[in-house]
C-alpha positions in Angstrom: -65.6 -10.6 46.1 -65.0 -14.1 47.3 -66.0 -15.4 43.9 -63.4 -13.2 42.2 -60.6 -14.3 44.4 -61.7 -17.9 43.9 -61.7 -17.3 40.2 -58.2 -15.8 40.3 -56.8 -18.7 42.3 -58.5 -21.2 40.0 -57.1 -19.2 37.0 -53.6 -19.2 38.6 -53.9 -22.9 39.4 -55.2 -23.6 35.9 -52.1 -22.0 34.3 -49.5 -23.9 36.3 -51.5 -27.0 37.2 -50.5 -26.6 40.8 -51.6 -24.4 43.6 -49.3 -21.8 45.1 -48.9 -23.9 48.3 -47.8 -26.9 46.2 -45.3 -24.8 44.3 -44.0 -23.4 47.6 -43.6 -26.9 49.1 -41.8 -28.1 46.0 -39.5 -25.1 46.1 -38.7 -25.7 49.7 -38.1 -29.4 49.2 -35.9 -28.7 46.2 -33.8 -26.2 48.3 -33.4 -28.7 51.2 -32.5 -31.5 48.9 -29.9 -29.4 47.1 -28.4 -28.4 50.4 -28.3 -32.0 51.5 -26.6 -33.1 48.3 -24.1 -30.2 48.6 -23.2 -31.3 52.2 -23.0 -35.0 51.1 -20.6 -34.2 48.2 -18.5 -31.3 49.6 -19.1 -31.4 53.4 -16.8 -32.5 56.3 -17.9 -36.1 55.9 -18.3 -36.2 52.2 -17.3 -38.3 49.2 -14.4 -36.0 48.3 -13.0 -36.4 51.8 -13.4 -40.1 51.5 -11.5 -40.2 48.2 -8.7 -38.0 49.7 -8.4 -40.2 52.7 -8.1 -43.3 50.5 -5.3 -41.6 48.5 -3.6 -40.7 51.7 -3.9 -44.2 53.0 -2.3 -45.7 49.9 0.5 -43.2 50.2 1.1 -44.0 53.8 1.1 -47.8 53.1 3.7 -47.3 50.4 5.8 -45.2 52.8 5.4 -47.9 55.5 6.9 -50.5 53.1 9.9 -48.2 52.3 10.5 -47.6 56.0 10.3 -51.3 56.9 13.0 -52.0 54.3 15.1 -49.1 55.5 14.7 -50.3 59.1 15.9 -53.9 58.1 19.0 -52.5 56.4 19.8 -50.3 59.4 19.2 -53.1 61.9 21.5 -55.4 60.0 24.2 -52.8 60.0 23.7 -52.1 63.7 24.0 -55.7 64.7 27.1 -56.2 62.5 28.7 -53.2 64.2 27.6 -54.4 67.6 29.3 -57.8 67.2 32.6 -56.1 66.2 32.8 -54.2 69.5 34.8 -56.2 72.2 32.8 -57.3 75.2 33.9 -55.9 78.5 
């Protein structure tokens, strides 16, 4: 009986070239690697989030430049109006 199970396992191993344990370990490793790659690409701290944050940063920097220019114009107008008011 033991010889027949050994023969079957050798036959199964001979067909695939791997034992069932090796196939199972490869399958588990593949699933874990796939999960890790998924988290790396689409997770909370992923490359897509990094790209979105870079886009947001460039947009905020552009908005900062516009607001600085607007602030300069408003400060100039404020100080011109402040000088026109008589001192008490």
